[in-house]
N, C-alpha and C positions, 0 to 999 in steps of 0.2 A: 504493499500500499504505499502511495506517494504521500511524503511527509510534507507538512505545510512550511510553506516560508513564513518569516516573521509579518510580512507583508498581510498575507492571506490569514493568517491568524489574528492580527490585530484587526482586521475588516471583520472577522467574524465576530469578535468581542465586542467590535462598537455594534454590531447589529442585535448582540443580546442585549448590551445596554439599552438601545433604542427599544427591547421587546421590555425591557424592566420598567422603563419610565411609562411605555405605553399601558401595561398591564395596572401600575398602580399611579395613576395621575395624580395622586395626592402628594406626591414627590415634587409636582410643579408648584406646590405653594410655597416654597422656601425661596427658590429662585423669584418668584413672583415679587414675594416682600421684599427681596434685596433687590430687585430692579426698581421698585416703588419708591423706595429711600434712596436710591441713586437719582431717579426723576427730580424727586424732590428737592435733594441738595445741587442738581445741577441747576435746575430753575432758579435756584437762590441765587447762584453764583452769576447766571446771565442776568438775572434783575439788577446785583451789584455792579456789573461789568456795564450795564445801559445806564444807571442810575450815576456813576462815576464820571462817564465820558472816555475823551481820548486824552492822548498826552503820556508822556513817558512817566510822569508821577502817577498818573492813574494806571498805568500797565503794572506798576509795581504794586499798587494797592491790589489790583486784582489778581495778580500772582499769589501774593500772601493770602487773600482770601481764599484763593483755591487750594492752597496748600492745608489751610487752616479745615477747609470742607471735606476735604480728603479723608479725613478721620472718620466721620460718621457713616461715609458711604462704604469705606475699606471694613469700618468694624461689622455693618450689616451683612455685607457681601460674605465673611469669613464667619459671623454668628450663623447665617443662613445655612453655609455649607456644612458647619459641624453638626446642624441640627438634622440636614438632610443625611449626612453619613451616619449619624446615630442609629436614624430611622432605617436605612440601608443595612446598617449591619445586623438589626434583629433580624430583617428580611431574608438574608441571605444565610442566616441561621436557621429558617424555618419558622421563625417565628411572626407573630401579627404585632404591627406596628402603626401606631397613628400620629399624626402630626404634633400632637400635645406631648407624645413622648420625645420627639425629637427636640422640642423648643425646652421641654425640660432639662435634657441632655445638656442643651448649649448653655442653659441657664447656670448648670454645675461647674461649667467651663469658664465662666464670663470673665474671670481673674486672667487667665491664661489667653484667653481671646483678646482681651484689651491690651496686655502686652505684646503679644505678637502684633496686633495692628498698629501700635505705636511703633516697633522696630520697621515692619514694613514701610509705614507712611514715612519716618525718617530716612531709609535709604531710597525711597522715590523721592523726596523733597531734596534731599542732596545730590541725585541724581540732576534732577530738573535745573537746580541752581547751577551746577556744573556744565551741563549743556547750553545754559545761558550764558556763560561768560568764558568759557574756555576756547581757545582756536578750533579749527577744524579736528586737528590730531586729537586734541583732548575729547572732543564730542564724540570722536570714534571711538575712543579708548572708554569713555563713559557709557556710550550704545552698548560696547561688549560686556561690560561689567552687568550692567542691566539684563543682559539677555543671560547672563551666567547665574545672576541671582534670581530671575524668573524659573529658569530648569532647576537650581537647585532646590527651590521652594514648591516644585508642582505637587509633591505630597503633604505639604504642610497641612492642610486641613484634614487629612484622615490620622495624622499623627495627633493633631490635637484633639481630634474626637476620640479617638483608641487610647491615648497615652496621657493627654492632658499636661506636657512638660512646658517648661518654662520658655520663652522667646529663643533663646541661644541653643538650648540642647534641642528645640522643635528642629530649628535650621540644621543643626547636626545630622538630626536624624532623617530627615527627608532628604538631606543632600547624599547620605549614607545609602538610602534604599532606592535613590534615585540612579546612583550609580550602578547597582544591581540589574536596574530594570530600564536605563536610559533610551535604549532603541524602542521598546514596545510603547515606552510613556509617551516619547516625544511623538512617533508616528501617530499614537492614537489621539493625541490632543490636537495635532496638524490636521490630522484626519476630519476631526470632529469641525474645527474651525473652516477649513475649507469646504466641507459639506454644506455647511448652514451659510457660508458666505455666499456659495451660488444659489440657495435657497432665498437669501435676502435681497436677490437682485430685484424680483418683481416688486416688493416692499419699498424698496428706494425708488424706482420708477415713479411710482404711486406718490412719496413725498414729492419727489420733485415736479410731479405734473400739478399735484394740489398746491404747490408754492407759487407756482407760476400761472395758476389758471384763476380766471375771475368769475364772480358769482357764486351761485351755491354749490357749484361742483367742486371748488376748490376745498373748503373746509372737508367734504365728504371723503375726497381722494386722499387727503393728507391724513384723516384719522385713520382710514382703512390702513392706509403705508405704515402709520406709527403702531397701531393696533396688531399690524401683521409682524413688525418687528419685536415687538414689546413678546408676543407668543414663541418666535421663534428663538429668542434670548432665553425665555425660560427653560425650553426644552432643550438647549444646546447648553445650557448650564446644568440641567440636571443630568443629562448623559454624560456630560463631563465628569462630574462628581462620582457618577456612577463607576465609571471607568477607573477613576484614580482609586477609587476605593477597593476595586477588585485589584488592580496592579499591587496596591500595599498590602492587601491580604496574600495575594499569592507570593509576593516576596518573602512574607513571614511564614508561609507555609500554613496559614490558618485554615481549619477546615469549616466548609460552608454547608456542610450536610446535604440537604436535597434543595438548596438553593439553584438560580437559574444557571450557574457555571459549570460543566462539567467538572467532574472530579480529577480527571487527566489534566486540565488546566492549571488545577492547583498543585497536584504532584509534580509535574513538569510543565510550568506555566508556557515556556516559548520556544522549548525544543532545540534541537542543534540548529546552526546556522545554516540556511539555505537561501537567504533573502539579501537584502540591500546592505546589511551591518556585519560587521566583522563579528565574532566569537567574543564574548565577555565573561564575567565573573572569573 
């Protein structure tokens, strides 16, 4: 029997992740709440930018306000991610779980979530300030560091949900686990983003059509495009978290019982190299 390549297996696991979200649409509650908070924060930042107006001084004020506003949006995203991961953990173990169970689990981790959010926002603010002030070579270096940070923290939410570690320990743990599954995690995340990027094109077209249309059709088209993007964002976020939780559990060899992922994927999650990436571990 022909062995799966990494690309083929990652694609299959993405389809399983979609089936998990489709079968339990309650998982969409968490990214929907996160998206709502982000919209509110974004609207507030936009309103501030309009109120302040133009000029160099105004630009600095808006930049600082945006950095400050990033904390509640990031906290909401991580809090909701931990809640989703907690519900999914019980589901993968064959138990029934309600959204309330996820919110309860996230509240129990609120201290470490707040600390991790602070570290994440601090790193993001530092990178943004460096990009504003450094020449081109410095900007490229800052971009590369930001990419490395993003990759190393891909499994931070499952680590927070399962282990409840402090911010530095969470970073080290996420980076350690990512090194074990870097090919599959990167391929899965990029695959989800690319798939939903294509799916979002019609919504973007509707948004643009609504923005440049006059009369009653404009707001309707804009609302349809915006609503479609919100739904896609919620589904993408849920699928992404499902995939990351599975990668986390498989990296640790955790048993998921009668869950949606085959036992062979847990015992030998990604098999020998027959695809794009060289062998590792």
